[in-house]
Structure formats: structure tokens, C-alpha cells
C-alpha positions as CSV (number, residue, x, y, z in Angstrom):
1,X,48.4,99.1,92.8
2,X,45.8,97.5,94.5
3,X,47.8,97.8,98.5
4,X,44.8,99.5,99.8
5,X,41.8,97.2,98.6
6,X,42.2,95.1,101.4
7,X,44.3,97.7,104.0
8,X,43.2,97.1,107.9
9,X,40.7,99.8,107.8
10,X,38.7,98.1,104.9
11,X,38.4,94.8,106.4
12,X,37.7,96.1,110.7
13,X,34.9,98.5,107.8
14,X,33.4,95.7,106.6
15,X,33.0,93.3,109.5
16,X,31.4,95.9,112.2
17,X,29.1,96.3,109.0
18,X,28.5,93.0,109.0
19,X,27.5,93.5,112.5
20,X,25.5,96.6,112.7
21,X,23.4,95.8,109.4
22,X,21.5,92.7,110.1
23,X,19.5,91.5,107.6
24,X,17.8,88.3,107.4
25,X,16.1,86.3,104.9
26,X,15.1,83.0,104.6
27,X,11.6,80.7,102.8
28,X,10.7,77.4,105.0
29,X,7.9,75.4,105.0
30,X,5.2,75.3,107.1
31,X,2.9,72.6,108.0
32,X,-0.2,72.2,109.5
33,X,-2.0,70.6,112.3
34,X,-5.0,71.4,113.9
35,X,-2.4,71.8,117.6
36,X,0.8,73.3,116.0
37,X,3.5,74.4,117.7
38,X,5.8,77.6,117.0
39,X,8.2,78.0,114.6
40,X,10.5,81.2,115.4
41,X,13.3,82.8,113.4
42,X,15.0,84.2,116.2
43,X,17.3,87.5,115.5
44,X,19.8,89.2,117.7
45,X,18.8,93.3,118.3
46,X,19.8,95.7,120.6
47,X,17.7,98.3,123.0
48,X,15.0,100.7,121.4
49,X,16.3,99.2,117.2
50,X,13.7,99.5,114.6
51,X,12.9,95.8,113.4
52,X,10.9,95.6,110.0
53,X,9.1,91.5,109.4
54,X,7.9,91.2,106.0
55,X,6.4,87.4,105.8
56,X,5.3,86.1,102.6
57,X,2.8,83.5,102.9
58,X,1.8,81.1,99.9
59,X,-1.5,80.2,99.5
60,X,-2.7,76.9,101.2
61,X,-6.9,75.6,101.4
62,X,-8.4,74.9,105.6
63,X,-5.0,76.2,107.3
64,X,-4.8,79.5,109.0
65,X,-1.3,81.4,109.4
66,X,-0.6,83.4,112.3
67,X,2.5,85.3,113.5
68,X,3.6,86.6,116.7
69,X,6.6,88.9,117.6
70,X,8.6,88.6,120.9
71,X,11.9,88.5,122.6
72,X,13.9,86.5,124.7
73,X,14.6,88.9,127.4
74,X,13.2,88.5,131.1
75,X,10.1,90.0,130.3
76,X,8.9,87.6,127.5
77,X,8.0,90.7,125.7
78,X,5.4,90.4,122.8
79,X,5.2,92.7,120.7
80,X,2.7,92.0,117.9
81,X,0.1,88.9,117.7
82,X,-1.9,89.2,114.2
83,X,-3.9,85.8,113.2
84,X,-4.8,84.9,109.8
85,X,-2.2,86.3,107.8
86,X,-2.3,86.3,103.7
87,X,0.0,86.9,101.1
88,X,2.6,89.7,101.9
89,X,2.6,91.1,106.3
90,X,4.7,94.0,106.5
91,X,4.8,94.4,110.6
92,X,7.0,97.1,112.1
93,X,8.8,97.3,115.7
94,X,10.9,99.0,118.3
95,X,12.7,96.6,120.7
96,X,12.6,97.3,124.4
97,X,15.1,95.3,126.1
98,X,19.0,94.0,124.5
99,X,18.4,90.3,123.4
100,X,17.1,88.5,120.7
101,X,13.7,88.7,118.6
102,X,11.9,85.7,117.9
103,X,9.2,86.0,114.5
104,X,7.2,82.9,115.3
105,X,4.4,81.2,113.0
106,X,1.7,78.5,113.6
107,X,0.2,77.1,111.2
108,X,-3.6,75.9,112.3
109,X,-5.4,73.2,110.2
110,X,-8.9,73.6,109.5
111,X,-10.8,71.3,112.3
112,X,-13.3,70.5,108.9
113,X,-9.8,68.9,107.9
114,X,-9.1,64.7,108.0
115,X,-6.5,63.7,110.6
116,X,-4.6,62.3,107.6
117,X,-3.9,65.7,106.4
118,X,-2.5,66.8,109.3
119,X,1.2,67.4,109.0
120,X,0.5,66.5,105.1
121,X,-0.3,69.9,104.3
122,X,1.8,73.3,104.6
123,X,2.4,77.0,103.0
124,X,5.4,78.3,102.1
125,X,6.7,81.0,104.3
126,X,9.0,83.7,103.0
127,X,10.3,85.7,105.6
128,X,12.8,89.0,105.6
129,X,14.0,90.8,108.9
130,X,15.7,93.7,108.9
131,X,17.3,95.3,111.7
132,X,18.9,98.8,112.6
133,X,20.0,101.1,109.8
134,X,18.9,98.5,107.3
135,X,15.1,98.5,108.5
136,X,15.3,102.4,107.6
137,X,13.2,102.9,104.1
138,X,15.5,106.2,103.1
139,X,13.5,106.4,99.4
140,X,10.0,107.6,101.8
141,X,12.4,109.7,103.7
142,X,13.9,111.2,100.9
143,X,10.5,111.5,99.3
144,X,9.2,113.0,102.1
145,X,12.1,115.6,102.8
146,X,12.6,116.3,99.2
147,X,16.2,115.0,99.4
148,X,18.8,115.0,96.5
149,X,20.3,111.3,95.5
150,X,23.6,112.8,97.4
151,X,21.6,113.7,100.5
152,X,20.0,110.5,100.7
153,X,23.0,108.5,100.3
154,X,24.8,111.1,103.1
155,X,21.3,109.8,105.6
156,X,22.2,106.1,104.7
157,X,25.8,106.6,105.8
158,X,24.6,108.6,108.5
159,X,22.6,105.6,109.8
160,X,25.5,103.5,109.3
161,X,27.6,105.4,111.5
162,X,24.9,105.5,114.3
163,X,24.5,101.9,114.6
164,X,28.7,101.3,114.4
165,X,28.4,103.6,117.6
166,X,25.5,102.5,118.8
167,X,27.3,98.8,118.3
168,X,30.4,99.6,120.0
169,X,29.0,101.0,122.8
170,X,27.1,97.8,123.2
171,X,30.6,96.3,123.1
172,X,32.0,98.3,125.0
173,X,29.5,97.8,128.0
174,X,29.6,93.9,127.6
175,X,33.3,93.9,127.8
176,X,32.7,95.9,130.8
177,X,30.3,93.5,132.6
178,X,32.6,90.6,131.8
179,X,35.6,92.4,133.5
180,X,33.7,92.9,136.2
181,X,32.3,89.4,136.5
182,X,36.4,87.9,136.1
183,X,37.0,90.6,138.7
184,X,34.0,89.4,141.3
185,X,34.7,85.7,140.7
186,X,38.3,86.4,141.1
187,X,38.0,87.8,144.3
188,X,36.0,84.8,145.6
189,X,37.9,82.3,144.8
190,X,40.7,84.1,146.6
191,X,38.5,84.6,149.5
192,X,37.5,81.1,149.1
193,X,41.3,79.8,149.1
194,X,42.1,82.1,152.3
195,X,39.2,80.3,154.0
196,X,40.4,76.8,153.6
197,X,43.7,77.8,154.1
198,X,42.5,79.0,157.3
199,X,39.9,75.9,157.9
200,X,42.7,73.2,157.7
201,X,45.2,75.1,159.6
202,X,42.0,75.7,162.5
203,X,41.7,71.7,162.1
204,X,45.2,70.5,162.1
205,X,45.5,72.7,165.4
206,X,42.6,71.1,166.9
207,X,43.9,67.7,166.2
208,X,47.1,68.5,167.6
209,X,45.3,69.3,170.8
210,X,43.1,66.7,170.5
211,X,45.7,64.2,170.1
212,X,48.0,65.4,173.0
213,X,45.1,65.5,175.6
214,X,44.5,61.7,174.2
215,X,47.8,60.8,174.8
216,X,47.7,62.4,178.3
217,X,44.9,60.3,179.6
218,X,46.5,57.3,178.3
219,X,49.8,58.4,180.1
220,X,51.8,57.7,176.7
221,X,53.4,61.4,177.2
222,X,54.1,63.5,180.3
């Protein structure tokens, strides 16, 4: 009766959904310093993908929390930079490149604070990062377009399917890139192997000729 509950198709769909619908929720303590280091939370995101960042910063006297959203691409894109965020802050970006998106925080301690307070005072940050289809506010879309409950669910399903298609396309591109790299590496290894064989053969022939000439000079051979 329950034979279809854990079918391969269901497991595959569940795996794909776990890859495509990315949502990260984390709560952490952010110590304050006069010259603080950035604390970054990284998440994988594809190119042209919607990312919604919701940061809820707890209270803290003589402290200023700054937020910056960057990525790990070679261009090191900086999407947003905002100083002195308080309570709940909601930010939205669209990625420009394939890679990881980092949400970075710095907690600055006011200069009027004593040195003893450095690293001992802090603020609590509650961070929620939604990526891809999970970042779309379907309730707002339903209200704006006057969609019924069924139509809203269909719109959600459409977003999930599109995310799956994008993920599979990315995996295919990545597989092709790895395959090309593997083929190129094999060709280089083969070329190096042939070069090594020819070099050893040439060196062996040169040694034979050199020894033959040496023995002739010493009248050891005719």
C-alpha cells in the first residue's frame, strides 16, 4: 500500500527541491570592536537569481552594525552596503555572476567606549536568506494579480519547476566543463608522455654515438 511513497521519482524530486529551494536561517552573536572584522555568511547562488536577505539586529548600546552583500566572483561584486541597521532590515538583490553570495556584518564599538568593553559587548543577529523561487513573495503576487488559491499554488509550482530546470542546466554546463577539462588534461598527459619517450630515445642515441666516438679515440674499437 505504501510502495509509491519512497519511489525513485519522489526521492529524485526531493533531492532537486533541496538543491533549488535554498533558504538559510541562522542566529548568532556579533561581538563589538572599534576595528571589527567582517563576519560573513555564504550561500551558493546562480547568475541572475533573486536573493532576499532579512536581518533582525537586537539592541546594543554604543554599537553600530553595518551590513554588506558581496559575491565570490572574480569581479568581487558589492551589491549593497548599509550602515547602522536596526531591528528588522529586508534587502533584495539579483546576482550578477555564478558563485557564492556573502552577507557580511561588522559591529563597530563607539569610540567613547572603554577598551575593556571591546569584545565583551555584542548584539544578536537573526539572519534569514532566501534564494531563487523561495525568495519570491507569492502572496504579494496573488494580491496584485487577484489570483485564487489554486492559481497561486500553480504559480509557486511554476517557480519550482523553473528552478529545477535552471539547476539541471547548471549541472549540465558544469559537467561539460569538467569533461572538457578532463579531455584537455588527458591530451596534455599523452603529449608529455610522447615527448618524454622521444627525449629519452634521443638521449640514448646521443649517448651511444658519444661513447662510440670516445672508444674510437682511445682505439678500443675499430
